[in-house]
TORMI-767405 format. One record per residue: residue number from 1; x, y, z of N, C-alpha, C in turn. Coordinates in steps of 0.05 Angstrom, whole numbers, plus 5000, padded with zeros to 4 digits. Layout:
N
PT zaro   nu   nv   nw  cau  cav  caw   cu   cv   cw
PT  NUM    X    Y    Z    X    Y    Z    X    Y    Z
...
This chain:
414
PT zaro   nu   nv   nw  cau  cav  caw   cu   cv   cw
PT    1 4863 5386 4636 4842 5406 4631 4815 5392 4628
PT    2 4814 5368 4618 4790 5353 4616 4792 5328 4633
PT    3 4771 5323 4649 4770 5300 4666 4752 5278 4655
PT    4 4759 5253 4662 4743 5231 4653 4719 5228 4672
PT    5 4695 5227 4661 4671 5224 4677 4656 5199 4669
PT    6 4642 5187 4687 4625 5164 4681 4599 5174 4668
PT    7 4586 5156 4655 4562 5164 4640 4541 5176 4659
PT    8 4537 5164 4682 4516 5175 4700 4523 5203 4710
PT    9 4549 5209 4713 4557 5236 4721 4551 5256 4699
PT   10 4555 5249 4674 4549 5267 4652 4519 5272 4650
PT   11 4503 5250 4654 4474 5254 4653 4465 5272 4675
PT   12 4475 5269 4699 4467 5285 4722 4474 5314 4717
PT   13 4498 5320 4707 4507 5347 4703 4490 5361 4681
PT   14 4485 5347 4660 4469 5358 4638 4440 5363 4648
PT   15 4429 5345 4664 4402 5348 4674 4401 5373 4693
PT   16 4421 5376 4710 4421 5399 4727 4422 5425 4711
PT   17 4439 5425 4690 4442 5449 4674 4415 5455 4659
PT   18 4401 5434 4650 4376 5439 4636 4355 5450 4655
PT   19 4353 5439 4680 4334 5450 4699 4341 5478 4706
PT   20 4367 5484 4710 4376 5511 4716 4368 5531 4694
PT   21 4372 5522 4669 4365 5540 4646 4335 5545 4646
PT   22 4319 5525 4651 4290 5528 4651 4281 5547 4673
PT   23 4295 5548 4696 4287 5565 4718 4296 5594 4715
PT   24 4320 5598 4704 4331 5625 4702 4322 5640 4677
PT   25 4314 5626 4656 4307 5639 4631 4283 5659 4635
PT   26 4262 5651 4649 4240 5671 4653 4250 5696 4668
PT   27 4268 5692 4687 4278 5715 4702 4294 5733 4683
PT   28 4311 5721 4666 4327 5737 4648 4310 5752 4628
PT   29 4288 5739 4619 4270 5753 4600 4256 5776 4613
PT   30 4249 5774 4638 4237 5796 4652 4256 5819 4656
PT   31 4281 5813 4663 4302 5834 4666 4307 5848 4639
PT   32 4305 5832 4617 4311 5844 4591 4290 5865 4583
PT   33 4267 5864 4594 4246 5883 4587 4247 5909 4603
PT   34 4266 5911 4621 4268 5935 4638 4296 5947 4636
PT   35 4300 5971 4646 4326 5984 4647 4337 5989 4620
PT   36 4364 5988 4619 4378 5994 4594 4373 5975 4572
PT   37 4364 5950 4579 4360 5930 4558 4336 5936 4541
PT   38 4317 5951 4551 4292 5956 4536 4297 5973 4512
PT   39 4318 5990 4512 4323 6008 4489 4334 5992 4466
PT   40 4343 5968 4470 4354 5952 4448 4332 5939 4431
PT   41 4308 5940 4441 4286 5926 4426 4281 5899 4438
PT   42 4256 5891 4436 4248 5866 4449 4263 5842 4437
PT   43 4265 5839 4411 4279 5815 4400 4308 5813 4409
PT   44 4322 5836 4407 4351 5835 4415 4354 5830 4445
PT   45 4337 5843 4461 4339 5839 4490 4333 5810 4497
PT   46 4313 5798 4484 4306 5770 4489 4329 5751 4481
PT   47 4342 5757 4458 4364 5741 4449 4387 5742 4469
PT   48 4393 5766 4479 4415 5769 4499 4408 5754 4524
PT   49 4383 5755 4533 4374 5741 4557 4378 5711 4554
PT   50 4370 5701 4530 4373 5672 4525 4403 5664 4524
PT   51 4419 5682 4512 4448 5676 4510 4461 5675 4538
PT   52 4454 5694 4555 4465 5695 4582 4457 5670 4597
PT   53 4432 5662 4596 4422 5638 4609 4436 5613 4599
PT   54 4441 5612 4573 4455 5589 4561 4484 5588 4570
PT   55 4498 5611 4572 4526 5612 4580 4529 5601 4608
PT   56 4512 5611 4626 4515 5602 4654 4506 5573 4657
PT   57 4486 5564 4642 4477 5536 4643 4499 5518 4632
PT   58 4513 5527 4611 4535 5511 4600 4558 5509 4620
PT   59 4562 5530 4635 4583 5529 4656 4576 5507 4676
PT   60 4551 5505 4683 4543 5484 4702 4545 5456 4689
PT   61 4539 5454 4663 4539 5428 4650 4567 5416 4648
PT   62 4587 5433 4644 4615 5423 4641 4632 5428 4665
PT   63 4620 5435 4688 4636 5443 4711 4655 5420 4720
PT   64 4645 5395 4721 4663 5373 4729 4680 5362 4707
PT   65 4670 5365 4682 4686 5355 4659 4710 5372 4654
PT   66 4707 5399 4657 4729 5418 4652 4726 5442 4670
PT   67 4736 5441 4695 4734 5464 4713 4745 5490 4701
PT   68 4768 5491 4687 4776 5517 4676 4757 5528 4656
PT   69 4746 5512 4638 4726 5522 4619 4701 5532 4633
PT   70 4693 5518 4654 4669 5527 4669 4674 5554 4682
PT   71 4698 5558 4693 4705 5584 4704 4706 5605 4683
PT   72 4717 5599 4660 4719 5618 4638 4691 5626 4628
PT   73 4673 5607 4626 4646 5614 4617 4632 5631 4638
PT   74 4636 5625 4664 4624 5642 4685 4634 5670 4684
PT   75 4659 5674 4679 4670 5701 4677 4659 5715 4652
PT   76 4657 5699 4630 4647 5711 4605 4618 5721 4609
PT   77 4602 5704 4622 4574 5713 4626 4573 5737 4644
PT   78 4590 5739 4665 4590 5762 4682 4599 5787 4667
PT   79 4619 5785 4651 4628 5808 4635 4607 5818 4616
PT   80 4593 5799 4603 4572 5808 4585 4550 5822 4600
PT   81 4542 5812 4623 4522 5825 4640 4530 5854 4646
PT   82 4555 5857 4656 4564 5884 4664 4567 5903 4641
PT   83 4576 5892 4618 4579 5910 4594 4552 5920 4584
PT   84 4531 5905 4589 4504 5914 4581 4489 5929 4603
PT   85 4502 5932 4626 4490 5947 4648 4468 5932 4662
PT   86 4468 5905 4660 4447 5889 4673 4453 5885 4702
PT   87 4433 5884 4719 4438 5878 4748 4443 5848 4752
PT   88 4454 5841 4775 4457 5812 4781 4430 5798 4781
PT   89 4430 5774 4770 4405 5758 4768 4410 5730 4779
PT   90 4389 5714 4777 4391 5686 4787 4411 5670 4771
PT   91 4416 5678 4746 4436 5663 4730 4464 5664 4742
PT   92 4470 5685 4757 4496 5687 4769 4502 5666 4790
PT   93 4482 5652 4799 4486 5630 4818 4505 5608 4807
PT   94 4506 5606 4781 4524 5587 4768 4553 5592 4775
PT   95 4559 5617 4782 4587 5625 4789 4596 5608 4813
PT   96 4578 5604 4832 4586 5589 4856 4593 5560 4849
PT   97 4578 5548 4830 4585 5521 4821 4612 5520 4807
PT   98 4618 5541 4791 4644 5542 4778 4667 5544 4798
PT   99 4664 5561 4818 4685 5564 4838 4688 5539 4854
PT  100 4667 5525 4859 4668 5500 4874 4685 5479 4860
PT  101 4680 5475 4834 4695 5454 4820 4724 5461 4815
PT  102 4730 5488 4813 4759 5495 4811 4775 5485 4835
PT  103 4762 5488 4858 4776 5479 4883 4775 5449 4887
PT  104 4753 5436 4879 4749 5408 4884 4764 5390 4864
PT  105 4763 5397 4838 4773 5379 4817 4794 5391 4799
PT  106 4800 5417 4802 4819 5430 4783 4848 5423 4790
PT  107 4865 5429 4771 4894 5426 4775 4903 5447 4795
PT  108 4928 5446 4802 4938 5466 4822 4935 5494 4811
PT  109 4940 5498 4785 4937 5525 4774 4908 5534 4774
PT  110 4890 5516 4766 4861 5522 4766 4851 5526 4795
PT  111 4862 5511 4814 4855 5514 4842 4860 5542 4852
PT  112 4884 5553 4846 4890 5580 4855 4876 5601 4838
PT  113 4871 5594 4812 4856 5613 4795 4828 5617 4807
PT  114 4816 5595 4817 4789 5598 4829 4790 5615 4854
PT  115 4811 5612 4870 4814 5629 4894 4817 5658 4887
PT  116 4834 5664 4867 4838 5691 4857 4812 5702 4845
PT  117 4797 5685 4832 4771 5694 4820 4751 5702 4841
PT  118 4751 5687 4864 4733 5694 4886 4739 5721 4897
PT  119 4765 5727 4901 4772 5753 4912 4767 5775 4891
PT  120 4776 5770 4867 4773 5791 4846 4743 5795 4840
PT  121 4728 5773 4839 4699 5776 4834 4685 5793 4854
PT  122 4692 5790 4880 4679 5806 4901 4686 5836 4897
PT  123 4710 5842 4889 4718 5870 4883 4703 5881 4859
PT  124 4701 5864 4838 4688 5873 4813 4659 5879 4817
PT  125 4645 5861 4831 4616 5865 4834 4610 5888 4853
PT  126 4627 5893 4873 4623 5916 4890 4628 5942 4875
PT  127 4650 5943 4859 4655 5967 4843 4633 5971 4822
PT  128 4624 5950 4811 4603 5953 4790 4577 5964 4802
PT  129 4570 5955 4827 4545 5964 4839 4547 5992 4850
PT  130 4570 6000 4860 4572 6026 4874 4586 6047 4858
PT  131 4604 6040 4840 4618 6060 4824 4602 6067 4800
PT  132 4584 6050 4792 4567 6056 4768 4542 6071 4776
PT  133 4536 6093 4763 4513 6109 4771 4486 6096 4765
PT  134 4487 6074 4750 4461 6062 4742 4446 6052 4767
PT  135 4461 6041 4786 4447 6029 4809 4448 6045 4835
PT  136 4467 6065 4837 4469 6080 4861 4458 6108 4858
PT  137 4453 6116 4834 4443 6143 4830 4463 6165 4836
PT  138 4487 6161 4830 4508 6181 4835 4535 6170 4840
PT  139 4538 6144 4842 4564 6132 4845 4572 6129 4874
PT  140 4597 6121 4879 4607 6116 4906 4612 6143 4920
PT  141 4604 6145 4945 4608 6169 4961 4615 6160 4990
PT  142 4621 6181 5006 4628 6175 5034 4604 6163 5048
PT  143 4580 6172 5041 4557 6161 5055 4551 6132 5047
PT  144 4558 6125 5023 4552 6097 5014 4576 6079 5018
PT  145 4599 6090 5028 4623 6073 5032 4619 6051 5052
PT  146 4606 6055 5075 4602 6032 5093 4585 6010 5081
PT  147 4565 6018 5066 4549 5997 5052 4565 5982 5031
PT  148 4583 5997 5017 4600 5984 4997 4619 5964 5010
PT  149 4630 5972 5033 4647 5953 5048 4632 5928 5057
PT  150 4608 5932 5066 4591 5910 5074 4585 5891 5051
PT  151 4579 5903 5028 4574 5886 5004 4599 5872 4996
PT  152 4622 5885 4997 4647 5872 4990 4653 5848 5008
PT  153 4648 5852 5034 4653 5830 5053 4634 5807 5048
PT  154 4608 5814 5043 4588 5793 5038 4594 5778 5013
PT  155 4601 5793 4992 4608 5779 4966 4632 5761 4969
PT  156 4653 5772 4982 4677 5755 4986 4671 5730 5002
PT  157 4654 5734 5023 4647 5711 5040 4632 5690 5024
PT  158 4613 5699 5008 4597 5680 4992 4614 5665 4971
PT  159 4630 5680 4957 4646 5668 4936 4668 5650 4948
PT  160 4681 5659 4969 4701 5642 4981 4690 5618 4995
PT  161 4665 5620 5004 4652 5597 5017 4649 5575 4996
PT  162 4640 5581 4972 4637 5561 4951 4664 5549 4945
PT  163 4685 5566 4943 4712 5556 4937 4722 5539 4960
PT  164 4717 5547 4985 4726 5532 5009 4713 5504 5010
PT  165 4687 5503 5005 4674 5477 5005 4687 5458 4985
PT  166 4693 5469 4961 4707 5453 4941 4735 5444 4951
PT  167 4749 5462 4965 4776 5455 4975 4773 5432 4996
PT  168 4752 5433 5012 4749 5411 5032 4743 5385 5018
PT  169 4727 5386 4997 4721 5361 4982 4747 5351 4969
PT  170 4763 5369 4959 4788 5362 4947 4806 5347 4967
PT  171 4807 5358 4992 4823 5346 5012 4813 5318 5019
PT  172 4786 5315 5021 4774 5289 5027 4780 5269 5005
PT  173 4778 5278 4980 4784 5259 4957 4814 5251 4957
PT  174 4831 5271 4963 4859 5264 4964 4865 5245 4987
PT  175 4853 5249 5010 4857 5230 5032 4847 5202 5025
PT  176 4825 5201 5011 4814 5175 5002 4834 5161 4983
PT  177 4845 5177 4964 4864 5165 4945 4889 5156 4959
PT  178 4898 5172 4979 4923 5164 4993 4918 5139 5009
PT  179 4894 5137 5021 4888 5113 5036 4886 5088 5018
PT  180 4874 5092 4995 4872 5070 4976 4900 5061 4967
PT  181 4917 5081 4961 4944 5074 4953 4959 5061 4975
PT  182 4955 5069 5000 4968 5057 5023 4959 5028 5026
PT  183 4932 5023 5022 4922 4996 5025 4934 4978 5003
PT  184 4936 4989 4978 4948 4973 4957 4977 4967 4963
PT  185 4992 4987 4973 5020 4982 4980 5023 4962 5002
PT  186 5005 4963 5022 5006 4943 5044 4999 4915 5034
PT  187 4980 4914 5016 4973 4888 5004 4996 4876 4988
PT  188 5009 4894 4972 5031 4885 4956 5054 4876 4974
PT  189 5059 4891 4996 5081 4884 5014 5075 4857 5028
PT  190 5049 4854 5036 5042 4828 5048 5045 4805 5029
PT  191 5037 4810 5003 5040 4789 4983 5070 4783 4978
PT  192 5086 4804 4978 5115 4800 4973 5128 4785 4997
PT  193 5119 4791 5021 5129 4777 5044 5121 4747 5043
PT  194 5097 4743 5035 5088 4715 5032 5104 4700 5011
PT  195 5110 4713 4989 5127 4700 4968 5155 4695 4979
PT  196 5166 4714 4994 5192 4710 5005 5192 4687 5025
PT  197 5171 4685 5042 5169 4663 5061 5167 4637 5046
PT  198 5151 4635 5025 5148 4610 5011 5175 4603 4997
PT  199 5188 4623 4986 5214 4618 4973 5235 4608 4994
PT  200 5234 4619 5018 5253 4610 5038 5246 4582 5047
PT  201 5220 4576 5051 5213 4548 5058 5220 4529 5036
PT  202 5215 4537 5011 5222 4520 4988 5252 4514 4988
PT  203 5268 4535 4993 5297 4531 4994 5305 4511 5016
PT  204 5293 4515 5040 5300 4498 5062 5292 4469 5057
PT  205 5268 4465 5046 5259 4437 5041 5275 4424 5020
PT  206 5278 4438 4997 5292 4425 4974 5322 4421 4980
PT  207 5335 4442 4991 5364 4440 4996 5370 4418 5015
PT  208 5355 4417 5037 5360 4396 5057 5355 4368 5046
PT  209 5332 4365 5033 5324 4339 5023 5344 4329 5001
PT  210 5352 4347 4983 5371 4339 4963 5399 4332 4975
PT  211 5406 4347 4996 5432 4341 5008 5431 4313 5020
PT  212 5409 4306 5034 5406 4279 5045 5405 4258 5023
PT  213 5390 4264 5002 5388 4244 4980 5415 4240 4966
PT  214 5430 4261 4962 5457 4258 4949 5475 4242 4967
PT  215 5475 4249 4993 5493 4234 5011 5485 4204 5012
PT  216 5459 4198 5014 5450 4170 5014 5456 4156 4988
PT  217 5452 4171 4965 5458 4158 4939 5487 4151 4937
PT  218 5505 4169 4946 5534 4163 4944 5540 4139 4963
PT  219 5528 4139 4986 5533 4117 5005 5523 4090 4993
PT  220 5500 4091 4981 5489 4066 4969 5506 4057 4946
PT  221 5516 4076 4930 5533 4068 4907 5559 4055 4916
PT  222 5571 4065 4938 5596 4053 4948 5591 4028 4963
PT  223 5567 4026 4977 5562 4002 4994 5551 3979 4978
PT  224 5539 3984 4955 5525 3963 4940 5542 3938 4934
PT  225 5567 3942 4925 5583 3917 4919 5589 3900 4943
PT  226 5591 3913 4967 5600 3897 4991 5577 3892 5010
PT  227 5558 3910 5012 5537 3907 5032 5510 3915 5019
PT  228 5496 3895 5009 5471 3901 4994 5450 3911 5014
PT  229 5450 3901 5038 5430 3910 5058 5433 3940 5064
PT  230 5458 3949 5067 5463 3978 5072 5454 3995 5049
PT  231 5459 3985 5024 5450 4000 5001 5420 4001 5000
PT  232 5407 3978 5007 5377 3978 5007 5366 3998 5028
PT  233 5379 3999 5051 5370 4018 5072 5374 4047 5062
PT  234 5396 4052 5048 5401 4079 5038 5380 4086 5017
PT  235 5372 4067 5000 5352 4073 4980 5325 4078 4994
PT  236 5319 4064 5015 5294 4069 5030 5294 4097 5042
PT  237 5317 4105 5053 5319 4133 5063 5315 4153 5041
PT  238 5327 4148 5018 5324 4166 4995 5294 4168 4988
PT  239 5281 4145 4987 5252 4145 4979 5236 4161 4999
PT  240 5240 4156 5025 5224 4170 5046 5230 4200 5046
PT  241 5255 4207 5043 5262 4236 5043 5250 4250 5019
PT  242 5252 4237 4996 5241 4249 4971 5211 4252 4973
PT  243 5197 4232 4984 5168 4234 4987 5160 4257 5006
PT  244 5175 4259 5028 5169 4281 5047 5174 4308 5034
PT  245 5196 4310 5020 5202 4335 5006 5181 4342 4985
PT  246 5172 4321 4970 5152 4325 4950 5126 4335 4962
PT  247 5118 4324 4985 5094 4332 4999 5096 4362 5007
PT  248 5119 4369 5018 5123 4397 5027 5122 4416 5003
PT  249 5135 4408 4981 5135 4425 4957 5107 4428 4946
PT  250 5091 4407 4946 5064 4409 4936 5048 4429 4953
PT  251 5052 4428 4980 5038 4448 4997 5046 4476 4990
PT  252 5072 4480 4986 5082 4507 4979 5071 4516 4952
PT  253 5071 4498 4933 5060 4506 4906 5030 4511 4908
PT  254 5016 4497 4925 4987 4503 4929 4983 4531 4939
PT  255 5000 4540 4957 4999 4567 4968 5004 4587 4946
PT  256 5023 4581 4928 5029 4600 4906 5006 4603 4887
PT  257 4990 4581 4884 4967 4583 4865 4944 4598 4877
PT  258 4943 4601 4903 4920 4614 4916 4921 4644 4909
PT  259 4898 4656 4902 4898 4685 4897 4903 4700 4923
PT  260 4919 4722 4920 4925 4738 4943 4902 4755 4950
PT  261 4894 4755 4975 4872 4772 4984 4883 4798 4995
PT  262 4870 4821 4989 4880 4847 4999 4881 4847 5030
PT  263 4902 4858 5040 4905 4860 5069 4908 4889 5077
PT  264 4895 4897 5098 4897 4925 5107 4919 4929 5127
PT  265 4932 4907 5135 4954 4910 5153 4976 4890 5146
PT  266 5000 4896 5156 5022 4878 5151 5022 4855 5170
PT  267 5026 4830 5161 5025 4808 5180 5048 4809 5200
PT  268 5042 4799 5224 5063 4798 5245 5082 4776 5239
PT  269 5104 4775 5255 5124 4755 5250 5113 4727 5254
PT  270 5096 4723 5275 5085 4697 5280 5066 4689 5257
PT  271 5049 4707 5248 5031 4701 5226 5046 4695 5201
PT  272 5067 4710 5196 5083 4706 5171 5096 4679 5172
PT  273 5106 4671 5194 5121 4645 5196 5102 4622 5197
PT  274 5079 4625 5211 5060 4602 5212 5047 4597 5185
PT  275 5043 4619 5170 5030 4615 5144 5001 4608 5147
PT  276 4992 4591 5130 4964 4582 5130 4959 4562 5153
PT  277 4936 4564 5165 4930 4547 5188 4929 4517 5180
PT  278 4922 4512 5155 4919 4484 5147 4946 4471 5138
PT  279 4967 4486 5141 4993 4475 5134 5009 4467 5159
PT  280 5015 4442 5163 5030 4434 5187 5058 4444 5186
PT  281 5067 4457 5208 5094 4468 5209 5111 4452 5228
PT  282 5136 4448 5223 5153 4433 5241 5156 4446 5268
PT  283 5159 4430 5289 5162 4440 5316 5187 4427 5328
PT  284 5192 4432 5354 5215 4420 5368 5213 4390 5368
PT  285 5188 4379 5367 5185 4350 5368 5196 4337 5342
PT  286 5198 4353 5321 5208 4342 5295 5238 4342 5293
PT  287 5252 4353 5313 5281 4355 5311 5294 4327 5311
PT  288 5284 4309 5326 5295 4282 5326 5295 4269 5298
PT  289 5273 4274 5284 5271 4263 5257 5292 4277 5239
PT  290 5296 4303 5243 5316 4317 5228 5344 4306 5234
PT  291 5350 4301 5259 5376 4289 5266 5379 4262 5254
PT  292 5357 4246 5254 5359 4219 5242 5365 4220 5212
PT  293 5354 4239 5198 5359 4242 5170 5389 4248 5165
PT  294 5400 4265 5182 5428 4272 5178 5446 4248 5185
PT  295 5439 4234 5206 5455 4210 5214 5453 4188 5192
PT  296 5429 4185 5181 5425 4166 5159 5441 4173 5134
PT  297 5448 4198 5132 5465 4206 5109 5494 4200 5113
PT  298 5501 4188 5136 5528 4179 5141 5544 4199 5157
PT  299 5532 4219 5169 5546 4239 5184 5544 4233 5214
PT  300 5566 4235 5228 5566 4232 5257 5556 4258 5269
PT  301 5533 4257 5281 5520 4280 5292 5521 4279 5322
PT  302 5532 4299 5334 5534 4301 5363 5516 4324 5373
PT  303 5495 4316 5388 5475 4335 5397 5477 4339 5427
PT  304 5480 4364 5435 5481 4370 5464 5458 4390 5470
PT  305 5439 4380 5485 5415 4396 5491 5414 4401 5520
PT  306 5411 4426 5528 5409 4433 5557 5381 4426 5567
PT  307 5376 4432 5592 5349 4426 5604 5327 4439 5587
PT  308 5306 4423 5582 5284 4433 5566 5270 4456 5580
PT  309 5258 4474 5566 5244 4497 5579 5218 4487 5592
PT  310 5211 4500 5614 5187 4493 5628 5162 4504 5615
PT  311 5166 4526 5599 5145 4538 5583 5150 4533 5554
PT  312 5130 4522 5540 5134 4516 5512 5137 4542 5495
PT  313 5158 4544 5479 5162 4567 5462 5139 4570 5442
PT  314 5136 4594 5431 5115 4599 5412 5120 4583 5386
PT  315 5099 4580 5370 5102 4565 5345 5122 4578 5326
PT  316 5123 4605 5327 5142 4620 5309 5171 4614 5317
PT  317 5176 4613 5344 5203 4607 5353 5211 4578 5346
PT  318 5192 4559 5351 5198 4532 5344 5204 4528 5314
PT  319 5188 4541 5298 5192 4539 5269 5219 4551 5261
PT  320 5225 4575 5272 5251 4588 5266 5274 4570 5274
PT  321 5273 4559 5298 5295 4541 5308 5298 4517 5290
PT  322 5276 4505 5282 5277 4481 5265 5290 4488 5238
PT  323 5280 4510 5226 5291 4517 5199 5320 4525 5201
PT  324 5328 4538 5222 5357 4546 5225 5374 4521 5227
PT  325 5366 4502 5244 5381 4477 5247 5381 4462 5221
PT  326 5358 4461 5207 5356 4447 5182 5376 4458 5161
PT  327 5377 4485 5159 5395 4497 5140 5424 4494 5148
PT  328 5430 4497 5174 5457 4493 5183 5467 4465 5178
PT  329 5451 4445 5184 5458 4417 5179 5461 4411 5149
PT  330 5444 4424 5133 5446 4421 5104 5472 4432 5094
PT  331 5481 4455 5104 5507 4466 5097 5529 4447 5106
PT  332 5526 4435 5129 5547 4416 5138 5549 4392 5119
PT  333 5526 4382 5109 5527 4360 5090 5539 4368 5064
PT  334 5533 4393 5055 5543 4401 5028 5572 4410 5029
PT  335 5580 4423 5050 5607 4435 5051 5626 4422 5071
PT  336 5615 4404 5088 5632 4392 5108 5651 4371 5097
PT  337 5671 4364 5113 5691 4344 5105 5682 4316 5111
PT  338 5657 4312 5120 5648 4285 5127 5653 4278 5156
PT  339 5666 4295 5171 5672 4290 5199 5648 4296 5217
PT  340 5652 4295 5243 5630 4300 5262 5619 4328 5259
PT  341 5593 4330 5264 5579 4355 5265 5567 4358 5293
PT  342 5573 4381 5306 5564 4386 5333 5540 4405 5333
PT  343 5520 4398 5348 5496 4415 5352 5493 4419 5382
PT  344 5490 4445 5389 5487 4451 5418 5462 4469 5421
PT  345 5444 4461 5438 5420 4478 5445 5421 4483 5474
PT  346 5421 4508 5482 5421 4515 5511 5397 4533 5516
PT  347 5380 4524 5533 5356 4540 5541 5364 4558 5564
PT  348 5364 4584 5560 5374 4603 5579 5351 4616 5594
PT  349 5355 4620 5621 5334 4634 5636 5330 4663 5628
PT  350 5352 4675 5620 5351 4703 5612 5370 4707 5588
PT  351 5361 4725 5570 5378 4733 5547 5382 4763 5549
PT  352 5391 4775 5527 5400 4803 5529 5377 4822 5535
PT  353 5352 4815 5531 5330 4833 5537 5315 4825 5562
PT  354 5326 4807 5578 5314 4800 5603 5296 4776 5603
PT  355 5287 4767 5580 5269 4744 5579 5285 4718 5573
PT  356 5270 4696 5574 5283 4670 5568 5289 4668 5538
PT  357 5307 4649 5532 5315 4645 5504 5329 4619 5501
PT  358 5336 4613 5476 5350 4589 5469 5375 4597 5452
PT  359 5397 4586 5460 5422 4591 5445 5427 4566 5427
PT  360 5433 4571 5402 5437 4549 5383 5465 4553 5371
PT  361 5478 4530 5368 5505 4531 5356 5509 4505 5340
PT  362 5519 4507 5315 5525 4484 5298 5554 4488 5288
PT  363 5571 4467 5293 5599 4468 5284 5605 4444 5267
PT  364 5621 4449 5246 5631 4426 5230 5656 4435 5215
PT  365 5673 4415 5209 5697 4420 5193 5689 4423 5164
PT  366 5704 4440 5149 5698 4444 5121 5718 4429 5103
PT  367 5708 4421 5080 5726 4409 5060 5746 4430 5051
PT  368 5770 4422 5044 5790 4442 5034 5779 4458 5011
PT  369 5781 4484 5013 5771 4502 4992 5742 4509 4994
PT  370 5727 4497 5013 5699 4502 5016 5694 4525 5036
PT  371 5676 4543 5029 5669 4565 5047 5641 4575 5040
PT  372 5620 4569 5056 5594 4581 5050 5595 4611 5050
PT  373 5584 4623 5029 5585 4652 5026 5563 4666 5043
PT  374 5569 4690 5053 5550 4704 5069 5526 4714 5052
PT  375 5530 4715 5026 5508 4724 5008 5490 4701 4999
PT  376 5496 4677 5008 5480 4654 5000 5452 4656 5011
PT  377 5433 4644 4997 5405 4645 5006 5402 4631 5033
PT  378 5417 4610 5038 5414 4596 5063 5421 4613 5088
PT  379 5445 4625 5087 5453 4642 5110 5435 4666 5113
PT  380 5428 4678 5091 5409 4701 5092 5383 4693 5104
PT  381 5373 4670 5095 5347 4660 5106 5348 4654 5136
PT  382 5371 4643 5145 5373 4638 5174 5373 4664 5189
PT  383 5387 4684 5180 5387 4709 5193 5360 4722 5194
PT  384 5345 4720 5172 5318 4731 5171 5299 4717 5190
PT  385 5302 4691 5192 5284 4676 5210 5290 4684 5239
PT  386 5315 4687 5246 5322 4695 5273 5312 4723 5279
PT  387 5315 4741 5259 5305 4769 5263 5275 4771 5266
PT  388 5261 4753 5252 5231 4754 5253 5221 4749 5281
PT  389 5235 4733 5297 5226 4727 5324 5241 4743 5345
PT  390 5256 4763 5336 5269 4781 5354 5297 4772 5363
PT  391 5308 4753 5350 5335 4743 5357 5356 4752 5337
PT  392 5379 4740 5339 5401 4745 5321 5415 4719 5314
PT  393 5430 4720 5292 5445 4696 5284 5469 4704 5268
PT  394 5491 4691 5272 5515 4697 5257 5529 4671 5247
PT  395 5546 4674 5227 5561 4651 5217 5590 4660 5211
PT  396 5608 4642 5217 5636 4650 5213 5653 4624 5208
PT  397 5674 4628 5193 5693 4606 5187 5721 4613 5197
PT  398 5734 4594 5211 5760 4600 5221 5776 4573 5224
PT  399 5800 4573 5212 5817 4549 5213 5803 4524 5203
PT  400 5788 4527 5182 5775 4504 5170 5750 4495 5184
PT  401 5741 4510 5204 5717 4502 5218 5696 4524 5214
PT  402 5672 4515 5209 5650 4534 5204 5630 4532 5227
PT  403 5622 4556 5237 5604 4557 5261 5580 4575 5255
PT  404 5557 4564 5261 5532 4580 5260 5522 4582 5289
PT  405 5518 4607 5298 5509 4610 5326 5490 4634 5328
PT  406 5472 4632 5347 5453 4654 5351 5436 4649 5376
PT  407 5420 4669 5382 5402 4667 5405 5374 4675 5396
PT  408 5354 4659 5403 5326 4665 5397 5311 4669 5424
PT  409 5299 4692 5429 5284 4696 5453 5258 4680 5452
PT  410 5251 4668 5474 5226 4652 5475 5204 4667 5490
PT  411 5211 4688 5505 5191 4705 5518 5181 4695 5545
PT  412 5184 4669 5551 5173 4659 5576 5196 4652 5595
PT  413 5189 4642 5618 5209 4633 5637 5220 4606 5630
PT  414 5245 4601 5635 5257 4575 5629 5261 4559 5654
């Protein structure tokens, strides 16, 4: 029923009401000296004129603060005028302001109350003017009926026009609010996607690096009594892997500390995966280093790569392929039986949608009782990365062997 207004809005509304009162009061005092008001005496007539001007001015003053109260005051002023037999005056212009705010700022009930008031008001003013002998000199008749209909239409048009303008403003304000809410939702979605991307990268970096560190630490512990040089090499690999992981983690944490900027659109898959331009992302050229890390952990890695593509895949596809292989090899280190791990990359001239693509497959034997779960973050992350570039990826375990396979479209000719 009451709306919150800013200070400048209150000042503007009160100022408009004061100017309106100063303009209509002389007119009301002149009307009070004529017609039926003159028989009441000058003091009483002047008091009534001032009261009517105040009522309508108050309706203007509170119109945005409380639309239903403004409409109530407008009706009260009109009823007082008609009960005293006064003709319409300039003060009645405040009625248009009251009808406007009911449509623009009122609740649903006040909105329709304003519409009903516009229709009812046109009927009341027409009946008052033509059914009352004061102004027609005999009341409504067949000869005055066409004029009464014209007045009814004109009054309805004027009152509904004020209400309609308010309804249009209401629609514009609602569209603005919806757009603002949509922008906030898109910004929150973009921020959530960025957090998910960072969490996925953090998982890939930490899980892979720790798997390599654990494998190297175990190897160094077993090799130290017999082969000090091998243990030293393992410790060097641990140091290099840990430093690289620490650098990646620092970059990710820096991104988390940056304030999120509002975005009016959702980032594309490539933008989401590339992240910030100042952050180096792994590419196909970094796969050899990844293979070396796995081999240094003591795993026999067999890599079969088909003919390289003649067109370089996009950065998003290269990043997705690297992260998928990184996670698949990490799972092989964590859950494998220590036997050979097979990696196969086949660059295909056509995939299921007609464009070029790359088929990836990672196989390894599992330790007895080991089985990576489909609900794990690693497998879910691999599937999401494949989906972001328009591909697919699946994982399955059968007869003690675990296989990760999928196809990523590259979009160009192979």
